[in-house]
C-alpha positions in Angstrom: 41.2 114.5 35.9 37.8 113.4 34.6 37.2 110.4 32.3 33.9 109.9 30.7 33.3 106.3 29.3 30.5 105.8 26.9 29.6 102.1 26.5 27.2 101.7 23.5 26.9 97.9 23.7 23.2 96.7 23.8 24.3 94.2 26.4 25.4 97.0 28.8 27.2 95.8 31.9 27.1 92.1 30.7 28.9 92.9 27.4 32.4 91.8 26.3 33.0 95.5 25.7 32.6 96.2 29.4 35.0 93.4 30.2 37.6 95.5 28.4 36.4 98.9 29.6 36.2 98.3 33.3 39.8 97.1 33.8 40.9 100.1 31.7 39.0 102.4 34.1 40.4 100.6 37.1 43.8 101.4 35.9 42.8 105.0 35.4 41.5 105.3 38.9 44.7 103.7 40.3 46.4 106.7 38.7 44.1 109.1 40.4 41.4 109.8 37.8 37.7 110.3 38.4 35.7 108.0 36.1 32.1 107.7 35.1 30.5 105.1 32.8 27.4 105.9 30.8 25.5 103.0 29.2 23.7 104.2 26.1 21.3 101.2 26.2 19.5 102.9 29.1 19.5 106.4 27.5 17.0 108.1 25.2 18.8 109.6 22.3 16.8 110.8 19.3 18.3 110.7 15.8 19.8 113.8 14.3 17.3 115.3 11.8 19.9 117.1 9.8 17.8 120.3 10.2 20.8 122.5 11.3 18.6 124.3 13.9 21.5 124.0 16.3 23.6 125.9 13.8 21.1 128.6 12.7 18.0 129.3 14.8 19.3 128.2 18.2 23.1 128.1 18.0 24.4 125.3 20.2 20.9 124.0 21.2 19.4 121.0 19.4 15.8 120.9 18.3 15.3 117.8 20.4 14.4 118.8 23.9 12.9 115.6 25.3 15.9 113.2 25.4 19.1 112.6 27.4 21.5 114.2 24.9 21.8 117.8 26.5 23.0 116.3 29.7 25.4 113.9 27.9 26.9 116.8 26.0 27.5 118.7 29.1 29.3 115.7 30.6 31.4 115.4 27.3 32.4 119.1 27.6 33.6 118.6 31.2 35.7 115.4 30.5 39.4 115.4 30.1 39.3 112.0 28.5 36.4 110.5 26.6 36.4 106.7 26.1 34.2 105.5 23.2 33.5 101.8 23.9 31.6 99.9 21.3 31.3 96.3 19.9 32.0 96.1 16.3 28.7 96.1 14.3 29.2 95.9 10.5 32.8 97.1 10.8 31.9 100.2 12.7 30.1 101.5 15.9 26.7 100.3 17.1 23.6 102.3 16.1 23.4 103.6 19.7 27.0 105.1 19.4 26.4 106.4 15.9 23.3 108.3 17.2 25.3 109.6 20.1 28.2 110.8 17.9 25.8 112.4 15.3 24.3 114.5 18.1 27.8 116.1 18.8 26.9 118.7 16.2 25.7 121.4 18.6 29.1 121.7 20.1 30.6 122.5 16.8 30.2 125.6 14.6 29.0 125.5 11.0 31.9 127.3 9.5 34.7 125.4 7.7 38.2 126.4 8.5 41.6 125.1 7.7 43.7 123.6 10.5 46.8 121.5 10.4 46.5 121.0 6.6 42.7 120.1 6.5 39.3 121.6 6.7 37.1 121.1 9.8 34.2 122.5 11.8 35.7 124.5 14.7 34.5 123.8 18.2 31.8 126.1 19.5 33.2 126.4 23.0 36.7 127.2 24.1 38.0 123.9 25.5 41.2 122.4 26.8 43.0 119.8 24.6 41.2 116.5 25.3 42.0 112.9 24.7 40.0 110.1 23.1 40.4 106.5 23.7 38.7 103.8 21.5 37.7 100.4 22.9 36.1 97.7 20.8 35.9 93.9 20.3 34.5 91.6 17.7 33.6 88.0 17.1 36.0 87.5 14.2 39.4 86.2 15.1 41.4 88.8 13.1 42.3 92.4 13.9 42.0 93.7 10.4 38.2 93.8 10.7 38.6 97.0 12.9 40.3 99.0 10.0 37.2 100.9 9.1 36.4 101.7 12.8 40.1 102.8 13.3 39.9 105.2 10.3 36.6 106.6 11.6 38.2 107.6 14.8 41.3 108.9 13.1 39.1 111.4 11.2 36.9 112.0 14.2 40.0 113.3 16.2 42.0 114.7 13.3 42.4 118.5 13.2 40.2 119.0 16.3 41.0 119.8 19.8 40.9 116.1 20.6 43.7 113.5 20.3 43.4 109.8 19.8 45.5 108.5 22.8 45.2 104.8 22.2 43.0 102.0 21.1 42.0 98.6 22.5 40.7 96.6 19.7 40.2 92.9 20.7 39.4 90.3 18.0 37.8 87.1 19.3 36.2 89.1 22.1 33.8 86.1 22.9 36.8 84.4 24.6 36.8 87.1 27.3 33.6 85.8 29.0 34.7 82.1 29.0 35.5 81.2 32.6 37.7 78.3 31.5 39.9 80.7 29.5 40.4 83.5 32.1 44.0 82.6 32.8 44.7 82.5 29.1 43.3 86.0 28.4 44.6 87.6 31.6 47.6 89.1 29.9 45.2 91.2 27.7 43.2 92.3 30.6 46.3 93.4 32.4 47.4 95.4 29.4 44.1 97.1 29.3 44.4 98.1 33.0 48.0 99.3 32.4 46.8 101.4 29.5 44.3 103.1 31.8 47.1 104.1 34.1 49.3 105.4 31.3 46.7 107.6 29.7 46.3 109.4 33.0 50.0 109.6 33.8 51.5 110.1 30.3 48.5 111.3 28.2 48.6 108.3 26.0 49.3 104.5 25.9 53.0 103.6 26.2 54.2 102.2 22.9 54.9 98.8 24.4 51.5 98.6 26.0 49.8 99.5 22.6 52.0 96.8 20.9 50.8 94.3 23.5 47.1 95.3 22.9 47.6 95.0 19.1 48.7 91.3 19.5 46.1 88.8 18.5 44.1 87.2 21.3 43.5 84.2 18.9 46.7 82.6 17.7 45.0 80.0 15.4 41.8 81.4 13.6 41.0 77.9 12.2 40.6 76.4 15.6 38.7 79.4 16.9 36.3 79.2 13.9 35.6 75.5 14.6 34.8 76.3 18.2 32.5 79.1 17.1 30.8 77.0 14.4 30.3 74.0 16.9 28.5 76.5 19.2 26.2 77.8 16.4 25.5 74.3 15.2 24.4 73.4 18.7 21.9 76.3 19.0 20.6 77.2 15.6 17.1 76.1 14.7 16.9 75.1 11.0 13.9 75.1 8.7 12.3 71.7 8.0 14.1 69.8 5.3 17.4 71.6 5.8 20.4 69.3 6.6 21.3 69.4 10.2 24.8 68.4 11.3 24.6 65.2 13.3 21.0 64.4 12.1 20.3 60.7 12.1 22.9 59.9 14.8 21.7 57.8 17.8 23.3 60.2 20.2 22.8 63.9 21.1 25.4 66.3 19.7 27.6 67.8 22.3 27.9 71.6 22.6 31.3 73.2 22.5 33.5 72.8 25.6 33.3 75.4 28.4 36.1 74.0 30.6 38.9 71.5 30.8 37.6 69.5 33.7 35.0 67.1 32.4 34.9 64.2 30.0 32.0 65.8 28.2 34.1 69.0 27.5 37.2 67.0 26.7 35.5 64.8 24.1 33.8 67.9 22.6 37.2 69.5 22.4 38.6 66.5 20.6 36.1 67.1 17.7 37.2 70.7 17.4 40.9 69.9 16.9 40.3 67.0 14.6 42.9 66.9 11.7 41.1 66.1 8.5 44.3 66.0 6.5 45.5 63.1 8.7 42.0 61.4 8.5 41.8 61.1 4.7 38.8 58.9 3.9 38.6 57.5 7.4 35.1 56.4 8.4 34.9 55.5 12.2 33.0 55.7 15.4 35.0 55.9 18.7 32.9 55.0 21.8 33.9 56.2 25.2 32.6 54.1 28.0 33.4 56.4 31.0 33.3 55.0 34.5 33.5 57.2 37.7 36.9 58.0 39.2 37.7 57.7 42.9 38.2 61.2 44.2 37.1 63.0 41.0 35.9 66.3 42.2 34.6 68.3 39.2 31.2 66.5 39.4 28.6 67.0 36.7 28.2 64.6 33.9 30.7 61.8 35.0 30.4 58.9 34.3 28.7 58.6 30.9 28.6 57.3 27.4 30.1 59.5 24.6 31.3 58.9 21.0 33.1 60.7 18.2 31.8 60.1 14.7 34.4 60.5 11.9 33.2 60.7 8.3 33.9 62.7 5.1 36.8 64.5 6.7 34.8 65.8 9.7 34.5 64.8 13.3 31.5 65.4 15.6 31.0 64.6 19.3 27.9 63.0 20.8 26.5 61.9 24.1 25.1 58.4 23.8 26.0 54.9 22.6 26.9 54.1 18.9 25.5 50.8 17.7 28.6 49.8 15.8 31.7 51.5 17.2 35.0 51.0 15.4 36.8 51.3 18.7 35.6 51.4 22.3 37.6 52.9 25.1 36.6 51.8 28.6 38.1 54.3 31.0 37.7 56.1 34.4 37.1 59.7 33.7 40.2 60.9 35.5 42.5 58.6 33.6 41.5 59.9 30.2 41.5 63.5 31.4 45.1 63.1 32.7 46.1 61.6 29.3 44.5 64.6 27.5 46.4 67.0 29.8 49.7 65.3 29.1 50.0 64.2 32.6 49.8 60.5 31.9 51.3 58.5 29.0 48.4 56.8 27.1 50.3 53.7 26.0 51.7 53.1 29.5 48.3 53.6 31.1 46.8 51.0 28.8 49.6 48.5 29.4 49.2 48.9 33.2 45.4 48.3 32.9 44.3 51.8 33.9 42.0 51.7 30.8 41.1 49.1 28.2 40.1 49.1 24.6 38.0 46.9 22.2 38.1 47.0 18.4 40.6 48.7 16.1 43.7 49.3 18.2 45.4 50.8 15.1 42.9 53.7 15.2 43.9 54.4 18.9 47.5 54.6 17.8 46.6 57.4 15.3 45.1 59.6 18.0 48.1 61.8 18.4 47.9 62.8 14.7 44.1 62.8 14.4 43.7 65.0 17.4 45.8 67.7 18.9 45.8 65.9 22.3 42.2 67.3 22.9 40.9 70.3 24.6 43.9 71.4 26.8 46.2 71.8 23.7 43.4 73.1 21.6 42.9 76.0 23.9 46.6 76.6 24.3 46.9 76.6 20.5 43.9 78.8 19.9 45.1 81.5 22.4 48.3 83.5 22.5 50.0 82.5 25.8 
């Protein structure tokens, strides 16, 4: 059995699309299939001119003779299963994939015939019944954004000699490349690999596998959106005069967290899971005076000075020292990290002298309600376990 996978992501092998595609193909190879991946970013595919030369003057032969499409059409004809893998661009395929699909016209005939209750262009060549698999991901956290893409491929395979054998549509696809989240998303990768085996052995995804792949990768879209917005706030260059989040603060705004292992990431994670409803009109600055921990192995930016600025129902995390902190927490890095992971009781740790505080102790007592116990639970809440 031959499987041809077409990856139309402009990022090619580094894409989130490929992070879904390759496990699927691994599963297919485990079941005995021969697979080939074509990356359209490295191919020359001219746009269809709509001239119908391939239907009239030279049936089956496109007017374009100087690109890669003739060879790709031959691969397409030889495949038992074709995988169309594309990131979601404006609720459909990428421009590269659309050009590729438009150029399928030479392998169809111009006539309009009735088949299975609808009218279609019949295939030009006699072919065995083939299967189609759709793989896509998007940056939005909700699956309904794929509805237009799904309908396109239902129509694309409807009434022809092809059958849509299954779809892997992953919302929140940016999570797939985060090293700190690999354990949290492994269930989805495993399901993609299982789908690859099943499409070879059974001709389609098993219902329970499709059901698993239809589950949301993101459990809490609100937390996911805060993580995404924190990233864009950290990298977007704004025009002169436009308000910049964190502008005027003495510290440097922290980027979104990338792990669960450092104070920098933990404090950045606290800002993401801040509860504005609990905060009300709270105006405060929480300074973290972080000292090194004996035996602390993650390295990097420990120790350090960090603070959280709470104002107008929002919370932002900074590296640096605030001139007038409402609360200052003096802590070894490992102590506070263990508290954030739920491995150490915060009140008992303070009473036993493992860390100390200055300022508004009442604010510290509100942490459990103001923050969802920081990054560890933020990630567990944001992702389906």
